[in-house]
C-alpha positions as CSV (number, residue, x, y, z in Angstrom):
1,X,139.4,53.8,127.8
2,X,140.0,57.4,127.0
3,X,143.4,58.9,127.9
4,X,142.8,62.5,129.1
5,X,145.6,65.0,129.7
6,X,144.6,67.5,132.3
7,X,146.7,70.7,132.2
8,X,146.2,73.0,135.2
9,X,148.4,74.5,138.0
10,X,145.7,74.3,140.6
11,X,146.3,71.0,142.6
12,X,142.8,71.0,144.0
13,X,141.1,71.2,140.6
14,X,143.5,68.6,139.1
15,X,142.6,66.3,142.0
16,X,138.9,66.8,141.5
17,X,139.1,66.3,137.7
18,X,141.2,63.1,138.2
19,X,138.6,61.7,140.6
20,X,135.7,62.6,138.3
21,X,137.3,61.4,135.0
22,X,138.6,58.2,136.6
23,X,135.1,57.5,137.9
24,X,133.8,57.4,134.3
25,X,136.6,55.0,133.3
26,X,139.2,57.5,131.8
27,X,142.9,57.3,132.2
28,X,144.2,60.6,133.5
29,X,147.6,62.1,132.9
30,X,148.5,65.5,134.3
31,X,150.7,68.5,133.5
32,X,151.1,71.6,135.6
33,X,152.7,74.0,133.1
34,X,152.5,74.9,129.4
35,X,155.9,73.5,128.6
36,X,155.1,70.2,130.3
37,X,151.7,70.1,128.5
38,X,153.3,70.3,125.1
39,X,155.8,67.6,125.9
40,X,153.1,65.3,127.3
41,X,151.0,65.6,124.2
42,X,154.0,64.5,122.2
43,X,155.0,61.7,124.6
44,X,151.8,60.1,125.8
45,X,149.6,60.8,122.7
46,X,146.4,61.6,124.7
47,X,142.9,61.2,123.3
48,X,141.7,64.5,124.8
49,X,143.3,67.5,126.4
50,X,141.7,69.7,129.1
51,X,143.7,72.9,129.1
52,X,143.6,75.8,131.6
53,X,144.5,79.2,130.0
54,X,146.1,80.6,133.2
55,X,149.3,78.6,133.3
56,X,152.4,79.9,135.2
57,X,154.9,79.8,132.3
58,X,153.3,79.8,128.8
59,X,149.8,81.4,128.1
60,X,147.3,78.7,127.5
61,X,146.4,80.1,124.1
62,X,150.0,79.8,123.0
63,X,150.1,76.2,124.3
64,X,147.0,75.4,122.2
65,X,148.6,76.9,119.1
66,X,151.8,74.9,119.6
67,X,149.8,71.7,120.1
68,X,148.0,72.3,116.9
69,X,151.3,72.5,115.0
70,X,151.8,68.8,115.4
71,X,148.6,67.2,116.8
72,X,144.9,67.2,116.1
73,X,143.9,66.0,119.6
74,X,140.7,67.6,120.8
75,X,141.3,70.4,123.2
76,X,138.7,71.7,125.7
77,X,139.9,75.0,127.2
78,X,139.2,76.1,130.8
79,X,139.3,79.7,132.0
80,X,138.4,81.6,135.2
81,X,137.1,84.4,133.0
82,X,134.3,84.4,130.5
83,X,135.8,87.1,128.4
84,X,134.5,86.9,124.8
85,X,137.8,87.9,123.3
86,X,139.6,85.1,125.0
87,X,137.0,82.6,123.9
88,X,137.3,83.8,120.3
89,X,141.1,83.6,120.5
90,X,140.9,80.1,121.9
91,X,138.5,78.8,119.3
92,X,140.4,80.4,116.4
93,X,143.6,79.0,117.9
94,X,142.4,75.5,117.6
95,X,140.4,74.7,120.7
96,X,137.4,72.5,120.2
97,X,135.4,74.1,123.1
98,X,135.6,76.6,125.9
99,X,134.2,76.2,129.4
100,X,134.3,78.9,132.2
101,X,135.1,78.1,135.8
102,X,133.4,77.1,138.0
103,X,131.7,74.3,136.1
104,X,129.8,71.1,136.9
105,X,131.2,67.7,136.1
106,X,128.1,66.9,134.1
107,X,128.6,69.9,131.8
108,X,132.3,69.1,131.4
109,X,131.6,65.5,130.5
110,X,129.0,66.6,127.9
111,X,131.5,69.0,126.3
112,X,134.2,66.3,126.3
113,X,131.8,63.9,124.5
114,X,131.1,66.6,121.8
115,X,134.8,67.2,121.4
116,X,135.5,63.5,120.9
117,X,132.7,63.2,118.3
118,X,134.2,66.1,116.4
119,X,137.6,64.4,116.6
120,X,136.2,61.2,115.3
121,X,134.6,63.0,112.3
122,X,137.8,64.8,111.5
123,X,139.7,61.5,111.6
124,X,137.8,60.0,108.8
125,X,140.9,60.1,106.5
126,X,140.6,57.5,103.7
127,X,136.9,56.9,104.4
128,X,134.3,57.4,101.7
129,X,133.5,61.1,100.9
130,X,130.7,62.6,103.0
131,X,127.6,62.8,100.7
132,X,124.8,63.5,103.2
133,X,124.7,65.2,106.5
134,X,121.7,65.0,108.9
135,X,121.3,67.4,111.8
136,X,117.9,67.1,113.4
137,X,115.2,67.7,110.7
138,X,117.8,69.2,108.4
139,X,119.3,67.0,105.7
140,X,122.1,68.2,103.4
141,X,122.9,66.5,100.1
142,X,126.5,67.4,99.3
143,X,126.4,65.7,95.9
144,X,123.4,67.6,94.5
145,X,123.9,70.8,96.6
146,X,120.4,70.5,98.0
147,X,119.0,70.8,101.6
148,X,115.7,69.9,103.1
149,X,114.1,70.8,106.4
150,X,111.5,68.3,107.6
151,X,111.4,66.9,104.1
152,X,110.7,70.3,102.5
153,X,113.3,71.7,100.0
154,X,115.1,74.8,101.1
155,X,115.6,77.3,98.2
156,X,119.3,78.2,98.9
157,X,121.7,80.2,96.9
158,X,125.2,78.7,96.4
159,X,126.7,80.7,99.3
160,X,123.8,80.0,101.6
161,X,124.3,76.3,100.9
162,X,128.0,76.5,101.5
163,X,127.5,78.2,104.8
164,X,124.8,75.8,106.0
165,X,127.0,72.8,105.0
166,X,129.9,74.2,106.9
167,X,127.9,74.7,110.1
168,X,126.4,71.2,109.7
169,X,129.8,69.7,109.3
170,X,130.6,71.1,112.8
171,X,127.1,70.8,114.2
172,X,127.1,71.3,118.0
173,X,130.4,73.2,117.9
174,X,130.7,77.0,118.1
175,X,132.1,78.4,114.8
176,X,133.6,81.8,115.1
177,X,133.1,84.6,112.6
178,X,136.7,84.3,111.5
179,X,136.5,80.5,111.0
180,X,133.4,80.8,108.9
181,X,134.7,83.6,106.8
182,X,138.0,81.8,106.1
183,X,136.5,78.5,105.2
184,X,133.3,79.6,103.4
185,X,134.3,82.9,101.8
186,X,138.0,82.2,101.5
187,X,141.5,83.0,102.9
188,X,141.2,86.7,101.9
189,X,138.4,87.2,104.4
190,X,138.4,87.4,108.2
191,X,137.0,90.7,109.5
192,X,133.8,91.0,107.5
193,X,131.5,89.5,110.2
194,X,128.6,91.4,108.7
195,X,128.7,89.1,105.7
196,X,128.1,86.1,108.1
197,X,125.3,88.0,109.9
198,X,123.4,88.7,106.7
199,X,123.6,85.1,105.4
200,X,122.6,83.5,108.7
201,X,119.6,85.8,108.8
202,X,118.7,84.6,105.3
203,X,119.1,81.0,106.4
204,X,116.9,81.4,109.4
205,X,114.2,82.9,107.3
206,X,114.3,80.0,104.9
207,X,114.3,77.5,107.8
208,X,111.5,79.2,109.7
209,X,114.0,79.7,112.5
210,X,113.5,83.4,113.2
211,X,114.1,82.9,117.0
212,X,117.5,81.3,116.3
213,X,116.8,78.0,118.0
214,X,118.3,75.9,115.3
215,X,121.0,78.3,114.0
216,X,122.1,79.7,117.3
217,X,123.9,83.0,117.8
218,X,126.8,83.0,120.3
219,X,127.0,86.7,121.1
220,X,130.3,88.3,120.1
221,X,131.8,84.9,118.9
222,X,129.9,83.3,116.1
223,X,127.2,80.7,115.4
224,X,126.3,77.1,116.2
225,X,124.0,74.7,114.4
226,X,122.3,72.9,117.3
227,X,122.2,69.1,117.4
228,X,120.1,68.5,120.6
229,X,123.2,67.3,122.4
230,X,123.3,68.0,126.2
231,X,125.9,70.7,125.7
232,X,123.7,72.8,123.5
233,X,122.8,76.0,125.4
234,X,119.5,77.8,125.1
235,X,119.2,80.0,122.1
236,X,120.5,83.6,122.3
237,X,118.4,86.2,120.7
238,X,118.8,86.0,116.9
239,X,120.8,88.8,115.4
């Protein structure tokens, strides 16, 4: 049974989420303010947090950042606004995914499943080092720094390989420009989104993915290596 903390000050939405999540076998705990949410994460140790950004006391982005100071629990953010800047801030602040209201229960459940898979992958502390990653027809050999697509070797430079490996590690999750630059290029980078754009273009050429169906652009936010999971959205036009 998954313990889900629902954080929202809208009683009707909380009730609907409780009914929907309980129906799929989850245990639901609720909080109606940011302060209460932070306390609940510490006290009840939920497996998953659904966090509304429009809380009455503390901004949801700040709540997410505070949770990340002491917990790696997967967080799926809800917002009534699809503003790209807010999405980027939420993802950079530690959220695992972002969903805009109104939404269907099927879409939310799909995103929750993806967030839980990412959490399980991150929790592999003490497990054997990851040597191979497989995403669809893409296979990445971390030991030999080699990648193949449908069995054919991809002639990647060192930086291209690092970028592809990073996106594969978080396959299905949207990685912002800032996240990619910080983890692939280094801590001194963060605003050079054109670097990422150039290298994703090169990767697409080498993977015969000119339309960006495998390496998907999320306009104004970043990139996502698709997995074929139900939450994967149709491809945006490749940059």
